[in-house]
ROSE-4610 file (N, C-alpha, C; in Angstrom, 1 decimal, always signed):
// ROSE-4610
residu = [M/M/M/R/R/R/R/R/R/V/V/V/C/C/C/F/F/F/L/L/L/L/L/L/K/K/K/V/V/V/R/R/R/Q/Q/Q/D/D/D/R/R/R/L/L/L/E/E/E/E/E/E/Y/Y/Y/R/R/R/E/E/E/R/R/R/H/H/H/E/E/E/A/A/A/V/V/V/W/W/W/P/P/P/D/D/D/M/M/M/L/L/L/T/T/T/A/A/A/L/L/L/R/R/R/A/A/A/A/A/A/G/G/G/W/W/W/R/R/R/N/N/N/Y/Y/Y/S/S/S/L/L/L/F/F/F/L/L/L/R/R/R/D/D/D/D/D/D/G/G/G/L/L/L/L/L/L/V/V/V/G/G/G/Y/Y/Y/L/L/L/E/E/E/T/T/T/D/D/D/D/D/D/F/F/F/D/D/D/A/A/A/A/A/A/R/R/R/A/A/A/A/A/A/M/M/M/E/E/E/N/N/N/T/T/T/E/E/E/V/V/V/N/N/N/A/A/A/R/R/R/W/W/W/Q/Q/Q/A/A/A/D/D/D/M/M/M/A/A/A/P/P/P/F/F/F/F/F/F/E/E/E/D/D/D/L/L/L/D/D/D/G/G/G/R/R/R/P/P/P/D/D/D/E/E/E/G/G/G/M/M/M/V/V/V/P/P/P/L/L/L/A/A/A/E/E/E/V/V/V/F/F/F/H/H/H/L/L/L/D/D/D]
num = [1/1/1/2/2/2/3/3/3/4/4/4/5/5/5/6/6/6/7/7/7/8/8/8/9/9/9/10/10/10/11/11/11/12/12/12/13/13/13/14/14/14/15/15/15/16/16/16/17/17/17/18/18/18/19/19/19/20/20/20/21/21/21/22/22/22/23/23/23/24/24/24/25/25/25/26/26/26/27/27/27/28/28/28/29/29/29/30/30/30/31/31/31/32/32/32/33/33/33/34/34/34/35/35/35/36/36/36/37/37/37/38/38/38/39/39/39/40/40/40/41/41/41/42/42/42/43/43/43/44/44/44/45/45/45/46/46/46/47/47/47/48/48/48/49/49/49/50/50/50/51/51/51/52/52/52/53/53/53/54/54/54/55/55/55/56/56/56/57/57/57/58/58/58/59/59/59/60/60/60/61/61/61/62/62/62/63/63/63/64/64/64/65/65/65/66/66/66/67/67/67/68/68/68/69/69/69/70/70/70/71/71/71/72/72/72/73/73/73/74/74/74/75/75/75/76/76/76/77/77/77/78/78/78/79/79/79/80/80/80/81/81/81/82/82/82/83/83/83/84/84/84/85/85/85/86/86/86/87/87/87/88/88/88/89/89/89/90/90/90/91/91/91/92/92/92/93/93/93/94/94/94/95/95/95/96/96/96/97/97/97/98/98/98/99/99/99/100/100/100/101/101/101/102/102/102/103/103/103/104/104/104/105/105/105]
x = [-5.3/-6.9/-7.3/-8.3/-8.9/-10.2/-10.7/-11.8/-12.6/-13.7/-14.7/-15.9/-16.2/-17.6/-18.1/-19.4/-20.3/-21.7/-22.1/-23.7/-24.5/-25.7/-26.7/-28.2/-29.0/-30.3/-31.4/-32.2/-33.2/-34.7/-35.5/-36.7/-37.5/-38.2/-38.9/-39.9/-40.7/-41.8/-41.3/-40.1/-39.4/-38.7/-38.7/-37.8/-38.0/-39.4/-39.6/-39.4/-39.9/-39.5/-38.1/-37.1/-35.6/-35.2/-35.6/-35.2/-35.6/-36.9/-37.2/-36.4/-36.1/-35.2/-33.8/-33.3/-32.1/-32.1/-33.2/-33.3/-33.2/-33.3/-33.3/-32.4/-31.1/-30.4/-30.1/-30.4/-30.2/-28.9/-29.0/-27.6/-26.5/-27.1/-25.9/-25.3/-26.0/-25.6/-24.4/-24.7/-23.8/-22.6/-22.7/-21.6/-20.7/-21.2/-20.6/-19.9/-20.5/-19.6/-18.4/-18.7/-17.4/-16.3/-16.7/-15.8/-15.0/-15.8/-15.1/-14.3/-14.1/-13.4/-14.0/-15.2/-16.1/-16.1/-15.5/-15.5/-16.1/-16.5/-17.2/-18.1/-19.0/-19.9/-21.3/-21.4/-22.6/-23.1/-24.5/-25.4/-26.0/-26.2/-26.8/-27.8/-29.0/-30.2/-30.9/-30.7/-31.5/-32.9/-33.6/-35.2/-35.5/-34.6/-34.9/-34.3/-33.7/-33.5/-32.0/-31.1/-29.8/-29.2/-28.5/-28.0/-26.5/-25.7/-24.3/-23.9/-22.9/-22.4/-21.0/-20.6/-19.1/-18.7/-17.5/-16.9/-15.3/-14.8/-13.3/-12.9/-11.7/-11.4/-9.8/-9.4/-7.9/-7.9/-8.7/-8.5/-10.0/-10.6/-12.0/-12.2/-11.2/-11.6/-11.8/-10.8/-10.9/-12.0/-12.5/-13.7/-15.0/-15.0/-16.2/-16.4/-15.0/-14.9/-15.3/-14.9/-15.3/-16.9/-17.6/-19.0/-19.6/-19.0/-19.9/-19.7/-18.9/-18.8/-19.6/-20.6/-21.4/-22.9/-23.5/-24.9/-25.9/-25.7/-26.4/-26.3/-25.3/-25.2/-26.0/-25.8/-26.7/-28.2/-28.7/-30.1/-30.6/-29.3/-29.5/-29.6/-28.9/-28.8/-29.8/-30.5/-31.7/-32.8/-32.9/-33.9/-34.0/-32.8/-32.8/-32.5/-32.4/-32.3/-33.4/-34.7/-35.9/-36.1/-35.3/-35.2/-34.6/-33.7/-32.9/-33.3/-32.8/-33.1/-31.7/-31.9/-30.8/-29.7/-30.3/-29.1/-29.5/-28.6/-28.7/-28.0/-28.8/-28.1/-28.1/-27.4/-27.3/-26.6/-27.4/-26.9/-25.2/-24.6/-23.2/-22.3/-23.1/-22.3/-22.2/-23.4/-23.4/-22.5/-21.9/-21.0/-19.6/-19.7/-18.6/-17.8/-16.7/-16.2/-15.9/-16.2/-15.8/-14.3/-13.6/-12.3/-12.3/-11.5/-11.3/-10.4/-11.0/-9.9/-9.5/-10.0/-9.6/-9.9/-9.1/-9.5/-8.8/-9.4/-9.0/-9.1/-7.7/-7.5/-7.6]
y = [+107.3/+107.3/+106.9/+108.1/+107.9/+107.2/+106.5/+106.0/+106.8/+107.3/+108.1/+107.4/+107.4/+106.8/+107.9/+108.1/+109.1/+108.4/+109.1/+108.7/+109.9/+109.7/+110.7/+110.1/+110.8/+110.2/+110.7/+109.7/+110.2/+110.0/+110.8/+111.0/+109.8/+109.1/+108.0/+108.2/+109.1/+109.4/+110.0/+109.9/+110.4/+109.1/+108.0/+106.9/+106.6/+106.3/+105.7/+106.8/+108.1/+108.9/+109.2/+109.0/+109.1/+108.2/+106.9/+105.9/+105.9/+106.6/+106.7/+108.0/+108.9/+110.1/+109.5/+108.6/+108.1/+106.9/+106.5/+105.7/+106.5/+107.8/+108.7/+109.9/+109.9/+111.0/+111.8/+113.1/+113.9/+113.5/+113.6/+113.1/+114.4/+115.5/+116.6/+116.5/+116.1/+115.7/+114.6/+113.5/+112.3/+112.9/+113.6/+114.3/+115.0/+116.0/+116.8/+115.9/+115.0/+114.0/+113.6/+113.0/+112.3/+113.4/+114.4/+115.4/+116.1/+116.0/+116.5/+115.4/+114.2/+113.3/+112.2/+112.3/+111.2/+109.9/+108.9/+107.6/+106.4/+105.6/+104.3/+104.7/+105.8/+106.4/+105.6/+105.2/+104.2/+105.0/+104.7/+105.0/+103.8/+103.5/+102.4/+103.0/+102.4/+102.8/+101.7/+102.0/+101.1/+101.4/+100.3/+100.8/+101.8/+102.0/+102.9/+104.3/+104.6/+105.8/+106.0/+105.1/+105.3/+105.4/+106.1/+106.5/+106.3/+105.3/+105.1/+105.6/+106.5/+106.7/+106.5/+106.0/+105.5/+106.1/+106.6/+107.1/+106.9/+106.8/+107.0/+108.2/+109.0/+110.0/+110.4/+111.0/+111.4/+112.3/+113.3/+114.4/+114.8/+114.5/+114.5/+116.4/+116.9/+118.3/+118.9/+118.5/+119.1/+118.5/+117.3/+116.9/+117.7/+117.9/+118.5/+120.0/+120.6/+121.9/+122.1/+121.1/+121.3/+121.0/+120.2/+120.1/+121.4/+122.1/+123.3/+124.5/+124.2/+125.3/+124.9/+124.0/+123.6/+124.0/+124.8/+125.1/+123.8/+122.6/+121.4/+121.2/+120.9/+120.6/+121.4/+122.7/+123.6/+123.3/+123.1/+122.6/+121.3/+120.3/+119.0/+119.0/+119.7/+119.9/+120.5/+121.6/+122.1/+121.3/+120.6/+119.5/+118.4/+118.1/+116.9/+117.3/+118.3/+118.8/+118.4/+118.6/+118.2/+116.7/+115.8/+114.6/+114.0/+115.0/+114.6/+115.1/+114.0/+114.6/+115.2/+116.0/+116.5/+117.1/+118.0/+118.5/+120.1/+120.8/+122.3/+122.5/+122.8/+123.3/+122.2/+122.1/+121.0/+119.8/+118.6/+117.4/+117.3/+117.9/+117.6/+118.4/+119.3/+119.9/+119.0/+118.0/+117.2/+116.0/+115.6/+114.7/+114.7/+114.0/+114.0/+112.7/+112.5/+111.3/+110.3/+109.1/+108.4/+108.1/+107.7/+107.1/+105.7/+105.4/+104.2/+103.5/+102.3/+101.6/+100.2/+99.5/+98.5/+98.4/+98.1/+97.5/+96.6/+95.4/+94.3/+94.6/+94.5/+94.6/+93.6]
z = [+174.4/+174.3/+175.9/+176.1/+177.4/+177.3/+178.3/+178.4/+179.5/+179.2/+180.3/+180.4/+181.8/+182.1/+183.2/+182.9/+183.8/+184.0/+185.1/+185.6/+185.5/+185.1/+185.4/+185.7/+186.1/+186.6/+185.6/+184.6/+184.0/+184.7/+184.8/+185.5/+185.2/+186.2/+185.9/+184.8/+184.8/+184.0/+182.6/+182.3/+180.9/+180.4/+180.9/+180.5/+179.2/+178.8/+177.6/+176.5/+176.6/+175.8/+175.5/+176.6/+176.6/+175.5/+175.6/+174.9/+173.3/+173.2/+171.8/+171.2/+171.9/+171.5/+170.9/+171.8/+171.2/+170.2/+169.9/+168.6/+167.2/+167.4/+166.2/+166.6/+167.2/+167.3/+166.2/+166.3/+165.0/+164.3/+162.9/+162.3/+162.3/+162.5/+162.8/+163.9/+165.0/+166.2/+166.3/+165.5/+165.5/+164.7/+163.6/+163.0/+164.1/+164.7/+165.6/+166.7/+167.1/+168.1/+167.4/+166.4/+165.8/+165.3/+164.8/+164.4/+165.6/+166.9/+168.1/+168.8/+168.2/+168.9/+169.9/+169.6/+170.6/+170.0/+170.6/+169.8/+170.7/+170.2/+171.1/+172.0/+171.7/+172.7/+173.0/+174.2/+174.5/+175.6/+175.4/+176.8/+177.3/+178.4/+179.1/+180.0/+180.0/+180.9/+181.8/+183.1/+183.8/+184.1/+184.5/+184.5/+185.7/+186.5/+187.7/+187.2/+186.1/+185.4/+185.5/+186.3/+186.2/+184.8/+184.5/+182.9/+183.1/+182.3/+182.3/+181.1/+180.9/+179.8/+179.6/+178.3/+178.3/+176.8/+176.8/+175.6/+175.5/+174.5/+174.1/+173.5/+173.8/+173.2/+173.6/+172.7/+173.1/+174.1/+174.1/+175.0/+175.4/+176.6/+177.1/+177.0/+177.7/+177.9/+176.5/+175.5/+174.1/+173.5/+173.6/+173.2/+173.5/+174.8/+175.4/+175.0/+174.8/+174.4/+172.9/+172.0/+170.7/+170.6/+171.5/+171.5/+171.8/+172.9/+173.5/+172.4/+171.4/+170.4/+169.3/+169.0/+168.1/+168.4/+167.4/+167.7/+168.0/+167.3/+167.4/+168.8/+169.4/+170.8/+171.7/+171.5/+172.2/+172.3/+170.9/+170.7/+171.4/+171.4/+171.9/+173.5/+173.9/+175.5/+176.0/+175.4/+175.8/+175.8/+174.8/+174.5/+175.4/+175.9/+176.8/+178.2/+178.6/+180.1/+180.8/+180.3/+181.2/+181.5/+180.9/+181.1/+182.3/+183.1/+184.0/+185.4/+186.4/+187.9/+188.4/+189.3/+190.2/+189.3/+188.3/+187.3/+187.1/+187.5/+187.2/+186.2/+185.2/+183.7/+182.7/+181.9/+180.8/+181.3/+180.5/+180.7/+180.5/+179.4/+179.3/+180.3/+181.1/+182.2/+183.5/+183.6/+184.7/+184.5/+183.3/+182.9/+183.8/+185.1/+185.7/+185.7/+185.0/+184.9/+186.2/+186.0/+187.1/+187.1/+188.3/+188.2/+187.8/+186.9/+186.4/+187.4/+188.0/+189.0/+188.4/+187.2/+186.7/+185.2/+184.3/+182.9/+182.6/+181.9/+181.3/+179.9/+179.3/+177.5/+176.9]
């Protein structure tokens, strides 16, 4: 199992709406994430817009590829893209994993 952490930046003027959108993630998006092997997926948002994502998966590349092949993910990414700063393209394309340097099990 691989632990994946990534950072993105949410626009200041969209923070509240971003939070609201994640209170009601589309059920078919949740189903697709689970089916693609995303587990223990969490997003943490700081007041300045720093977004920290964390997930666990057996194979991150395969999990991303599985999501790329879903229609719901294409719709979700298009819907979410305007919320982010310094992002060319879709939010899922901006998910660059951080290097894990310590883990306490």
